[in-house]
C-alpha positions in Angstrom: 0.0 0.0 0.0 1.5 3.3 -1.1 0.9 6.2 1.3 2.0 9.8 0.7 4.3 10.7 3.6 5.0 13.9 5.5 2.6 16.9 5.5 0.1 15.2 3.1 -0.2 12.3 5.5 -0.7 14.6 8.5 -3.4 16.5 6.5 -5.2 13.2 6.0 -5.2 12.6 9.7 -6.2 16.2 10.4 -9.2 15.8 8.0 -10.3 12.7 9.9 -9.8 14.2 13.3 -11.5 17.4 12.4 -14.6 15.5 11.3 -14.6 13.7 14.7 -14.1 17.1 16.5 -17.1 18.6 14.7 -19.3 15.6 15.3 -18.6 15.8 19.1 -18.6 19.6 19.4 -14.9 19.8 20.5 -13.4 23.2 20.6 -9.8 22.9 19.6 -6.9 25.2 20.5 -5.0 26.0 17.3 -1.4 27.3 17.4 -0.3 30.1 15.1 3.0 30.1 13.3 4.1 32.9 15.8 3.1 30.7 18.8 5.2 27.8 17.4 8.1 30.1 16.6 8.1 31.2 20.3 7.9 27.5 21.3 10.9 26.7 19.2 12.8 29.7 20.7 12.2 28.2 24.2 13.2 24.7 23.1 16.2 25.9 21.1 15.2 23.2 18.6 13.2 23.5 15.4 10.1 21.4 15.6 9.6 18.9 12.7 7.3 20.3 10.0 4.8 17.5 10.6 4.7 18.4 14.4 4.2 22.1 13.6 1.3 21.3 11.2 -0.5 19.1 13.7 -0.1 21.7 16.5 -1.5 24.3 14.2 -4.6 22.1 14.1 -4.8 20.7 17.7 -2.2 22.1 20.1 -3.3 20.0 23.1 -4.0 16.7 21.1 -7.7 17.0 22.2 -8.9 15.2 19.1 -7.1 12.1 20.3 -9.8 11.6 22.9 -10.0 11.2 26.6 -8.4 7.8 26.8 -5.0 9.2 25.8 -2.2 9.8 28.3 0.4 12.6 28.1 -1.6 15.3 26.5 -0.8 19.0 26.8 3.0 18.3 26.6 3.7 21.5 24.6 1.7 23.7 27.1 -1.9 24.3 28.1 -2.5 27.1 25.6 -0.6 27.9 22.4 -0.3 31.6 23.5 1.6 30.5 26.5 3.4 27.5 25.1 5.8 25.8 27.5 7.1 22.4 26.4 7.5 19.9 29.2 11.1 18.7 28.4 12.3 15.8 30.4 14.7 12.9 30.2 14.3 9.1 29.6 15.5 8.6 33.2 12.7 10.8 34.6 10.1 9.2 32.3 11.2 5.7 33.5 10.7 6.9 37.1 7.2 8.2 36.3 6.2 5.2 34.3 6.4 2.6 37.0 7.1 2.6 40.8 10.9 2.5 41.4 11.3 2.7 37.6 14.8 2.9 36.1 16.4 2.6 32.7 19.9 1.8 31.6 19.4 3.9 28.5 22.5 6.1 27.8 20.5 8.8 26.1 21.4 12.3 27.2 19.2 14.4 24.9 16.0 15.9 26.3 12.7 14.5 25.1 9.0 15.6 25.2 6.5 12.9 26.0 3.8 12.5 23.4 0.3 11.0 24.0 -0.3 7.3 24.1 -3.2 4.9 24.6 -3.5 3.1 27.9 -1.4 -0.1 28.1 0.7 1.0 25.1 4.4 2.0 25.2 5.0 5.6 26.1 6.1 7.9 23.2 8.7 10.7 23.4 9.9 13.1 20.8 13.7 13.0 20.7 15.2 16.6 20.7 18.4 15.7 18.9 19.6 16.5 15.4 17.0 16.3 12.7 17.4 14.5 9.4 17.4 16.4 6.1 13.6 16.9 6.0 13.6 18.3 9.5 12.0 15.3 11.1 13.0 14.0 14.6 12.6 10.4 15.8 10.0 9.2 18.3 11.3 7.0 21.1 9.2 4.2 22.7 9.4 3.3 26.4 8.2 -0.1 27.7 8.2 -1.2 31.3 9.0 -4.7 32.5 8.6 -4.6 36.2 10.8 -1.7 37.4 13.1 -1.8 34.3 12.1 0.5 31.5 13.6 -0.2 28.0 13.9 2.7 25.6 13.9 2.0 21.8 13.4 3.8 18.5 9.7 3.5 17.8 9.1 5.8 14.8 11.5 7.7 12.6 9.0 10.6 12.0 6.0 12.2 13.6 3.7 11.3 10.6 4.3 7.6 11.3 3.5 8.1 14.9 0.3 10.0 14.1 -1.0 7.5 11.4 -0.6 4.5 13.7 -1.6 6.1 17.0 -4.7 7.6 15.4 -5.7 4.1 14.3 -5.6 5.0 10.6 -3.0 2.3 9.7 -1.3 -0.5 11.6 2.4 -0.4 10.8 5.1 -3.1 10.8 8.4 -2.5 12.6 10.0 -2.0 9.2 7.6 0.8 8.3 7.8 2.4 11.7 11.6 2.7 11.4 11.7 3.7 7.7 15.0 5.5 6.9 16.4 5.0 10.4 19.9 5.2 9.1 19.4 8.9 8.2 19.7 9.8 11.9 22.8 7.8 12.8 25.5 10.1 11.6 23.9 13.0 13.4 22.9 11.4 16.7 25.6 9.0 17.8 23.8 8.0 21.0 21.0 6.4 18.8 23.4 4.0 17.1 23.3 1.4 19.8 19.5 1.4 19.7 19.5 0.4 16.0 22.9 -1.3 15.4 21.4 -4.5 14.1 18.6 -3.0 12.1 18.6 -2.6 8.3 15.5 -0.9 7.1 14.6 0.4 3.6 12.0 2.8 2.4 8.9 0.8 1.4 6.1 3.1 2.5 
């Protein structure tokens, strides 16, 4: 199945979520380009184009529904955006009682929404690939130990699967993973045995 990637895929998800929002009378908070520029200045990182486009539509991820965990991670309102940057160590502590992780990652992350009983998701604030995209990490608990892994190579893949539009294989989730490796050396150990190719 061939699916157009990037902004066109995000637009498809927005179209679907917008219909849901209208049907349920949801008032959405939409970020302006100026709001997002201010957010980027605070983060000192450029947001991926796909993230910017979705936040322009639904800044607090309200269209994801009440079951989602980790909403409002970029702030409560776009006019007073304040991203909740954290680390994988702190997320592990929050994920489970006495939680810990052996992950060597030092870069800051921003937790993204997830469904109950699903791995937690976090936007990795490292060096972007050529198209400006940043990878999404997954965190999974096994008792008190929390493993951190590359879950998606771009926000559009996160959106399309988490919204329920498509179910992706590991190969599709990690499409073009090698593009990040020269720029983010700490990610190399997380994907050292992986060879993925573009098949989306």
